[in-house]
N, C-alpha and C positions, 0 to 999 in steps of 0.2 A: 370639609376644609382642612388644609394643612397649614402649618406655620413655620416660619424660618426667621432667624435673626439676620438682618441686613442693615449695615450702617447705623446700628443702635436702635433700629425699629424692629418690631415684630410684625412681619408682613403675612397676611392671610392669602392663600392661593388655592386654586382647584386645578387638578391635572386630570385629563381624560384623553382617550384615544390610544391607538396602537403605539407601543413602546418604541418601535423602529421608525415611526413616522417623522417627517420633518415637523418642526415645532412652530406653531403660531403663538406668540406672546400677545395677550389681549389686555389693553390698558383702557380703563373705563372713563366715563364723563364725570364732571362735577355733578352732584346731586344723585348719583347712582352708585352702584358697586359692581363687582365682577359679574354678578348674575344677569346684568343687562345683555351679556353675550350668550346666554344659554341657548337660544334658538340657533345662533351662528355656530356655536360649539358643536352642536349635534350634526350640523351639515358638514363641517370640516372634518369631524371624526369619521363620518360615513364615507368621506372621500379619501380616507387613509392618513389624515394628518393628526398629530398630537397637539393638544392645546393646553396652555397654561394661562389661566385668567386670574388676575390678582387684584386685591384691594389696595389702593394707595394709602400711604401713611395719613392718619387723621380721618380716614373714611372707612366705611364698611366694618369688617371685623379686624382690620389692622390696628396697631397701637396708635394712640394719640401722639401728636407732636409736642415736644417740650418747648419749642420756640416757634415764632411765626416764620423765621427763616427756613425751618425744616420743611415747610410746605411750599416753598418756591418751586417753580417749574424746573429750575436747575437741580434742586435737591431731589425732587421726585424722579428726575432723569437718572441721577446717580443711584437712587434706590432700584430703579428698573435694571440698570447695568449690573448692580450688585446682585440682584436676584438671578439674572441670567448666569452670572459667574458661579454663584453659590449652588445653583441647581445643575450646573454643567450643561446648560441648554444650547449655548451658542454654536454657530450663528443661527439666529431665529428669523422668522418672518414677523416683524413687529407691527401690530395693528392698534391704532388708538382712535377713539371717538372723542371729539371736542378736546377737553383737557388732556385726555389720553393721547390725542394727536400732537399736542404741544410737546409731550414727552417723546413720542416716537420720532418726531422731526429732529429733536435734539439728540436722540440716539444716532440718527443718520449723520448728523454733523460732527458729533464728538466721539462716537464709539462705532465707527463703521466696521470694525472687526467683529462686532457682536451681532450684526444684523445681515441677513441675506437680502431682504427687501423690507421696505417700510410702506405702510399705508396710513394716511391721515384722513379721517372721516369727519365731516362737519367741523373742520378745524381751521387753523390759520397759522401762517408764519410771521404775521405782523403784530405790532402792538395793538392794544385794545382801542377800537375806534368809537366805542359806545360808553365811555366812562360816565358821561352825564346821566345816562339812563341806568347804568348798572351799579354805580357807587351807592346811591340811596337804597337800592334793593339789597346789596350785600350788607350794608350797615344794619338794615332792619333785621337781617337774619341773626345778628348777634344778640338781639333782644329776646326773640321767641322762636328761633329756628325756622323751619320750613313753613310754619303756620303764621309767621309774623305778618307778611304782606298778602296772604291769601295764596293758596297753592296754585290757583289758576294762572297766576303770573308766571310761576316756574314752568308749569305745563306748556304755556304758550311759547316760552323760550325754547323748551327742549323738544317739542314735537311739532310736526307739520299740520296744516289744516285738514288734510285727508285723515290723518290718524286721530286727531281730536274730534273730527266730525263723526267718525265711525264709533268712537268710544269703546265700550266693551272691556273685557278683562285686562287687556294690556294697559289702557289708560287708568283703569281702576287700581291695578296693582301699584303703579308708580305714583299715583296720587296719594295712596296710603303711605308709601315709603317716604315721600317728600314731606308730607304733613308731620311725620315723626322725626325728621332731622332735628338734632339739637342745635343750640346756639353756637357750638364750636365750628359748625360748617361755615360760619362767617369768615374764619381765618383762611380756610381753603379757597373760598370765593374771592377773598381780597387778593390772594396771590395769583389767582387765575387772571383777574382783570388788570393787575399791575405787572404782568409778565413783560419781559424784554423782547424787543423785536429780534427776529432770527434771520431775516431775509439775507443780509450780507454774509452772515456766517455760513449759510447754506450754499453760497457760490462755490462751484467746483465740487459739489457733492458727488461722491463716487457710488453711492448706494441707489439702486433703482427705487424711485418713490412714485407712488400712486396717490393722487388726491381724489377722494370720492365725496361729492357734494350732494346735498339734498336740494331739489328744486324749490322746496317750500321752507327752507331754513330761515327762521326768523332772527337768528343770532348772527351767523356768518354766511349770508347768502353768496352764491356765485357772483363775481369771480373770486371773492376773498378765499372761499373754501375749495376752489377748483383751479382756474387758470393761474391765479397768483402764486399758489404753491408750486404748480408745475413749472412756472417760469423761474421761480427761485431755486428749484432743485434740479432743473433739467429733466424733470420727470413727466408724467402723463396725468391727465385728469378725466373724470367721468362725472356726469350729473345724473342722478337717479330721480326719475319722476315720481311724484306722490309721496316723497319722503321729506322730513324736516331735519332738524338738527341732530336727532338721534338715529341717523340713517342705518346704523348697524342693527338697531332694534326694530326699526320700522319696516325695513326691507331686507331681512336676513337672507332670503333666497338669492336675490340679485347681488347682494354684497358678497356672499359666499362664492358665487360664480366669478365675480370680478377678482376676488382675492386669490382664488385657485389659479385663474388665468395669469395673474400677475406673478404668482410664485413659480409657475411653470415656464413662463416666457415673458419676462418683465417688459420687453419692448413691443409687445403685441396686444396690449389691452385695448379693447374696442371702446370707442366713444359712444 
């Protein structure tokens, strides 16, 4: 891990791949950190791309937030833009899963000069439609962190049925990680579910956007994570079979293929 000061935060990031390769900036989901992209990073590096995967403020190895406002999707977007500038990366291919997708879509709308393409995986351009379900969960996280409501609830939200049914090291790894999340994760979760709607701001988007949905997404199933994003951005959408909300982690081979195709020819990604 490396660290850099951006907008008053100390952001942790990992760089790999050829120095002369086009850069993929990887923005992680709530309840995860940059390492959720490790399988995808390997595939992108092998294809000749450089990757920068980072931890959002208040999560992973990055510094905590001083205020709740510093964890808003708008603030995290400015952190991502600041990171691109500070490291001299731009323009990048910005990829985000779930919460990370909220960030990359905002980059497309607000910082088109910093991104070549954008991909939003298991994400949404809309306001939260499940507040009744998610507010009690988020509030419980502030009491005892990831163990407050039972980690199985978080796993059900973040993974598809096929992944959970298969179990194995992938599920075990992230079960352990989520169980050890501290109460401060509540604030990040609060901002995720109280994010602002972005649909209208994305009208006239000039950045090629690809929405990748998991067919088994329990949080933002298609069309929220697919057609609706494509309609808002003038972009394209793909639904990946056998994947849930964490499609980048559950189906890295398929996602890598789609991202590389999108990077090379944004108008020709196959459905």
